C-alpha positions as CSV (number, residue, x, y, z in Angstrom):
1,X,-84.1,-48.4,-193.1
2,X,-83.0,-45.1,-195.4
3,X,-82.0,-41.5,-193.9
4,X,-82.7,-38.1,-195.7
5,X,-79.6,-36.5,-196.9
6,X,-79.0,-33.2,-196.1
7,X,-76.8,-30.4,-196.8
8,X,-73.7,-31.8,-195.0
9,X,-73.9,-35.2,-195.8
10,X,-74.8,-34.7,-199.7
11,X,-71.6,-35.1,-201.5
12,X,-70.9,-38.6,-199.4
13,X,-72.0,-41.7,-202.2
14,X,-73.6,-44.3,-200.5
15,X,-71.3,-47.3,-199.5
16,X,-70.8,-49.4,-202.1
17,X,-71.8,-52.9,-201.1
18,X,-75.7,-51.4,-200.6
19,X,-77.8,-53.0,-202.8
20,X,-79.6,-51.1,-205.3
21,X,-83.5,-50.8,-204.4
22,X,-85.5,-53.5,-206.0
23,X,-88.2,-52.3,-208.3
24,X,-92.0,-53.5,-206.8
25,X,-92.8,-53.8,-203.2
26,X,-90.4,-55.6,-201.3
27,X,-91.9,-58.3,-199.5
28,X,-91.6,-58.5,-195.2
29,X,-90.9,-61.9,-194.6
30,X,-90.7,-63.4,-190.6
31,X,-90.7,-67.6,-189.9
32,X,-92.3,-68.3,-186.8
33,X,-92.3,-72.1,-185.2
34,X,-94.9,-73.9,-183.1
35,X,-93.2,-76.5,-180.9
36,X,-95.2,-79.1,-178.6
37,X,-94.0,-81.4,-176.0
38,X,-95.3,-84.9,-176.7
39,X,-94.7,-88.2,-174.3
40,X,-93.9,-90.5,-173.4
41,X,-92.8,-90.8,-177.0
42,X,-94.1,-90.6,-180.5
43,X,-94.9,-93.8,-182.3
44,X,-96.0,-91.8,-185.7
45,X,-97.2,-88.7,-187.1
46,X,-99.6,-87.9,-189.1
47,X,-97.3,-84.9,-190.6
48,X,-100.4,-83.8,-193.3
49,X,-102.1,-82.7,-190.0
50,X,-99.9,-80.3,-187.5
51,X,-98.5,-78.8,-191.2
52,X,-102.4,-77.1,-191.5
53,X,-102.5,-75.1,-188.8
54,X,-100.7,-72.3,-190.0
55,X,-103.4,-72.1,-192.4
56,X,-106.4,-72.2,-189.8
57,X,-105.0,-69.0,-188.4
58,X,-106.4,-66.7,-190.6
59,X,-110.2,-68.2,-189.9
60,X,-109.7,-66.8,-186.2
61,X,-111.2,-63.9,-184.8
62,X,-108.4,-60.6,-185.0
63,X,-106.5,-62.6,-187.9
64,X,-104.6,-59.1,-189.6
65,X,-105.2,-58.7,-192.6
66,X,-102.7,-57.7,-195.7
67,X,-100.3,-61.1,-194.1
68,X,-100.3,-64.3,-195.7
69,X,-98.6,-67.7,-194.8
70,X,-96.5,-70.0,-196.6
71,X,-94.1,-72.4,-196.9
72,X,-94.8,-74.7,-193.7
73,X,-93.1,-77.0,-192.3
74,X,-93.0,-79.9,-189.6
75,X,-90.1,-81.5,-187.8
76,X,-90.7,-84.3,-185.3
77,X,-88.6,-86.0,-182.8
78,X,-88.9,-88.7,-180.3
79,X,-91.0,-86.2,-177.7
80,X,-91.5,-83.0,-179.8
81,X,-93.5,-81.8,-182.1
82,X,-92.3,-78.6,-184.5
83,X,-94.5,-76.6,-187.0
84,X,-92.5,-73.7,-188.8
85,X,-94.1,-71.5,-191.2
86,X,-93.2,-68.1,-192.6
87,X,-95.8,-65.2,-192.7
88,X,-95.2,-62.7,-195.6
89,X,-96.5,-59.1,-196.4
90,X,-95.8,-56.1,-198.5
91,X,-96.3,-53.7,-195.5
92,X,-94.0,-53.4,-192.7
93,X,-97.1,-52.6,-190.5
94,X,-99.3,-55.5,-190.9
95,X,-96.4,-57.6,-190.2
96,X,-95.7,-56.1,-187.2
97,X,-99.5,-56.4,-186.3
98,X,-99.3,-60.4,-186.6
99,X,-96.1,-60.5,-184.9
100,X,-98.5,-58.9,-182.1
101,X,-101.5,-61.3,-182.8
102,X,-99.4,-64.1,-183.4
103,X,-98.0,-63.4,-179.6
104,X,-101.6,-62.9,-178.2
105,X,-103.2,-65.6,-179.5
106,X,-101.5,-68.4,-177.9
107,X,-101.9,-66.8,-174.5
108,X,-105.6,-67.9,-174.7
109,X,-106.1,-71.4,-172.9
110,X,-109.0,-72.0,-175.6
111,X,-106.8,-72.0,-178.4
112,X,-103.9,-73.7,-176.6
113,X,-106.6,-76.6,-176.4
114,X,-107.6,-76.9,-179.2
115,X,-103.8,-76.9,-181.1
116,X,-102.9,-79.4,-178.4
117,X,-105.9,-81.8,-179.1
118,X,-105.1,-81.2,-183.1
119,X,-101.8,-82.2,-182.3
120,X,-102.7,-85.3,-180.2
121,X,-104.9,-86.9,-183.1
122,X,-102.3,-86.7,-185.6
123,X,-100.7,-89.3,-183.8
124,X,-101.2,-93.0,-183.8
125,X,-102.4,-94.2,-180.0
126,X,-103.2,-90.8,-178.9
127,X,-105.0,-91.8,-176.0
128,X,-101.5,-92.9,-174.1
129,X,-99.9,-89.8,-175.0
130,X,-99.9,-86.3,-174.1
131,X,-99.4,-83.1,-175.9
132,X,-98.7,-79.9,-174.3
133,X,-97.9,-76.4,-176.3
134,X,-94.4,-75.5,-175.4
135,X,-93.4,-72.5,-177.5
136,X,-94.8,-69.9,-180.3
137,X,-91.8,-67.8,-181.2
138,X,-90.8,-65.6,-183.8
139,X,-87.9,-67.4,-185.2
140,X,-85.3,-64.9,-185.9
141,X,-83.4,-65.7,-189.2
142,X,-80.3,-63.3,-191.3
143,X,-81.3,-60.5,-193.4
144,X,-80.0,-63.0,-196.0
145,X,-81.7,-65.8,-195.4
146,X,-84.6,-63.3,-195.6
147,X,-83.9,-62.2,-198.9
148,X,-84.1,-65.6,-200.5
149,X,-86.9,-66.8,-199.0
150,X,-89.0,-63.9,-199.7
151,X,-87.3,-63.7,-203.6
152,X,-89.0,-66.9,-203.9
153,X,-92.6,-65.9,-202.9
154,X,-95.0,-64.2,-204.6
155,X,-97.5,-62.0,-203.0
156,X,-101.4,-63.8,-203.8
157,X,-102.4,-60.4,-205.6
158,X,-99.7,-61.3,-207.9
159,X,-100.7,-64.8,-208.4
160,X,-104.0,-64.2,-209.2
161,X,-103.4,-61.6,-212.0
162,X,-101.2,-64.1,-213.8
163,X,-103.9,-66.4,-213.9
164,X,-105.8,-64.2,-215.7
């Protein structure tokens, strides 16, 4: 957050450790997680299928404009599967709208059922396994981690310009 200087504080310089503003738009970035409980336990999980979950989100009604999903990963344990991904936006309002949409989206019973079935069929012996959506949340990251991940990401519009 930047504050305007008024006459009272105009003579005080910015702190020396403050970074200078980088040219161009600053990417907003949030990390999200979707976790499934699997019982009795995982035999084999085809990780490529759950990794697609974040890519399906833009297909659903109400998905906000101005955000994109990238850098998906799947982590599995004996009794869980966790899908993580990053959401990027050039505008702070767009990423806030996504955050609200994300929380509301996973409260829909039809969505929950669809996602649970999707993960279930990525497992071997899926007939004997029960999958339950356990949690969906924004993962809090340090400012440095967000800065590093944002530096590696390129906005889709910039990628299209480079291909021309």
